[in-house]
C-alpha positions in Angstrom: 133.2 91.5 37.1 132.5 91.8 40.9 129.6 94.3 41.5 130.0 97.2 43.9 127.2 98.1 46.3 126.9 101.1 48.6 126.0 101.0 52.3 125.9 103.3 55.3 129.3 104.1 56.9 127.3 104.5 60.2 124.0 102.8 59.8 121.1 104.3 61.8 119.9 100.8 62.6 123.0 100.3 64.8 123.9 97.0 63.2 120.5 95.3 63.4 120.4 94.4 59.7 117.5 96.7 58.9 119.2 99.0 56.5 118.2 98.3 52.9 121.7 97.2 51.8 121.0 94.1 53.9 118.5 92.9 51.2 121.2 93.2 48.5 123.9 91.6 50.7 121.5 88.7 51.4 120.6 88.2 47.8 124.2 88.1 46.7 125.0 85.6 49.4 122.1 83.4 48.3 123.4 83.2 44.7 127.1 83.0 45.7 128.1 86.3 44.2 130.9 88.3 46.0 130.8 92.0 45.9 132.7 95.1 46.9 131.1 97.5 49.4 131.5 101.3 49.2 130.7 102.8 52.6 129.2 106.3 52.6 128.7 108.9 55.2 125.4 110.8 55.2 127.2 113.8 53.9 128.8 111.8 51.0 125.3 110.5 50.1 124.2 114.0 49.1 127.3 114.8 47.1 127.3 114.8 43.2 129.3 111.6 43.0 126.6 109.6 44.7 123.7 111.5 43.3 125.0 110.4 39.9 124.3 106.8 41.1 121.1 107.5 43.1 119.1 110.6 42.3 117.6 110.7 45.8 120.8 110.4 47.6 120.1 107.1 49.4 121.5 103.6 49.7 121.8 101.0 48.3 123.1 101.3 44.8 124.6 98.5 42.6 127.3 99.0 39.9 128.5 96.3 37.6 130.1 96.5 34.1 128.8 100.0 33.4 125.3 99.3 34.8 124.2 101.5 37.8 121.0 100.6 39.6 119.2 102.1 42.6 116.2 100.9 44.6 116.6 97.7 46.6 113.7 95.9 44.8 115.1 96.7 41.3 118.6 95.6 42.4 117.2 92.3 43.8 115.2 91.6 40.7 118.3 92.2 38.6 120.3 89.8 40.7 117.6 87.2 40.7 117.2 87.3 37.0 121.0 86.9 36.4 121.7 84.1 38.9 119.8 80.9 39.7 118.4 80.4 43.2 116.1 83.3 43.8 113.4 82.8 41.1 111.8 79.6 40.0 112.5 78.2 36.5 108.8 77.6 35.9 107.4 80.7 34.2 104.1 80.9 36.2 105.9 80.3 39.5 108.5 82.9 38.5 105.8 85.5 37.8 104.2 84.8 41.2 107.5 85.2 43.0 108.0 88.6 41.3 104.5 89.5 42.4 105.4 88.7 46.0 108.5 91.0 45.6 106.1 93.8 44.7 103.7 92.9 47.4 106.5 93.1 50.1 107.6 96.5 49.0 104.3 98.1 47.9 101.7 96.6 50.1 103.3 95.4 53.3 106.2 97.7 53.8 104.7 101.2 53.6 102.7 101.3 56.8 105.6 99.5 58.6 108.1 102.0 57.5 105.7 104.9 58.2 105.4 103.5 61.8 109.2 103.6 62.2 109.4 107.1 60.9 106.5 108.2 63.2 108.4 106.9 66.2 111.7 108.4 65.2 110.7 111.9 64.0 107.1 112.5 65.1 107.1 111.4 68.7 106.8 115.0 70.0 103.9 115.9 67.8 100.5 116.3 69.6 98.9 113.9 67.2 101.6 111.2 67.5 99.5 108.7 69.5 96.6 108.8 67.2 98.8 108.5 64.1 100.7 105.6 65.6 97.5 103.8 66.5 96.2 104.3 62.9 99.4 102.9 61.4 99.4 99.9 63.7 95.8 99.2 62.7 96.8 99.3 59.0 99.8 97.0 59.7 97.5 94.4 61.5 95.2 94.3 58.5 98.2 93.3 56.4 99.5 90.9 58.9 96.1 89.2 59.2 96.0 88.8 55.4 99.6 87.6 55.1 99.3 85.1 57.9 96.1 83.7 56.4 97.8 83.2 53.1 101.0 81.6 54.5 99.1 79.2 56.8 101.4 76.3 57.7 103.6 76.7 54.6 107.3 77.4 55.0 107.4 80.0 52.2 104.9 82.2 50.3 104.7 80.1 47.1 106.5 76.8 47.2 110.3 77.1 47.5 112.2 80.1 49.0 112.4 83.0 46.5 113.3 86.7 46.2 109.7 87.4 47.3 110.4 85.7 50.6 113.7 87.4 51.0 112.1 90.8 50.7 109.1 89.9 52.8 111.3 88.7 55.7 113.4 91.9 55.6 110.2 94.0 55.7 108.6 92.0 58.6 111.9 92.2 60.6 111.2 96.0 61.0 108.5 95.0 63.4 110.8 93.1 65.8 111.1 95.7 68.6 107.3 96.4 68.4 106.4 92.7 69.3 103.5 93.0 66.8 104.5 89.7 65.3 104.0 88.0 68.6 100.3 87.7 67.8 101.1 85.9 64.5 103.0 82.7 65.3 103.1 81.6 61.6 104.7 84.9 60.6 107.2 84.8 63.5 108.2 81.3 62.5 108.4 82.5 58.8 110.8 85.3 59.8 112.9 82.9 61.9 113.2 80.5 59.0 114.6 83.4 56.8 117.0 84.4 59.6 118.2 80.9 59.9 119.4 80.6 56.3 123.2 80.5 56.1 123.2 83.3 53.4 121.2 85.5 55.7 123.6 85.0 58.6 126.6 85.8 56.4 125.0 89.0 55.2 123.9 90.0 58.7 127.4 89.4 60.1 128.9 91.5 57.2 126.6 94.4 57.9 127.0 94.1 61.6 130.8 94.2 61.2 130.5 97.6 59.6 128.7 99.1 62.6 131.1 97.4 65.0 134.1 98.9 63.2 132.6 102.3 63.1 131.8 102.2 66.8 135.4 101.5 67.9 
């Protein structure tokens, strides 16, 4: 059965591949699994039909053979466990790859996402500059640590894994900030992820939605 995922009908990222359905699209492309995509307006995301799939009224969701999942990390783990290519066969390496999935979402992403929200919805607040500086300091601590771990390696732990897929999508949120410019190893790491054919296919598919919605 072909899974169905949900995505923005009009993504607020304006086709830059930052919406979280990109992670799911990329994972499915990596494992060669086609999918159907249900596009939703912001209004439809808050309606009972979608809230039955996602209790918080967000995207993405994943439906297959009676299973309904929400949260991009959980969806990615499900895909990676059902298809070869995103998790190593070795048990220890597999556990480490899953640890990197959690690290991307729980350790690295929060201050990066908070920075985005601070710019989008808090820019008029009198304390905006101080909060932004605090968040960027927190981000630099994580980038320092991540860059030190990666060193000259191509990927976080041997071969490319779901941990790298999530980490690259998280770091891409910093693109317009130029914060990664101070971290050549991380910039090259993100570029390697973006150069993967599966990434390009997923990006083009998400970009096409924005292009169609804008015409």
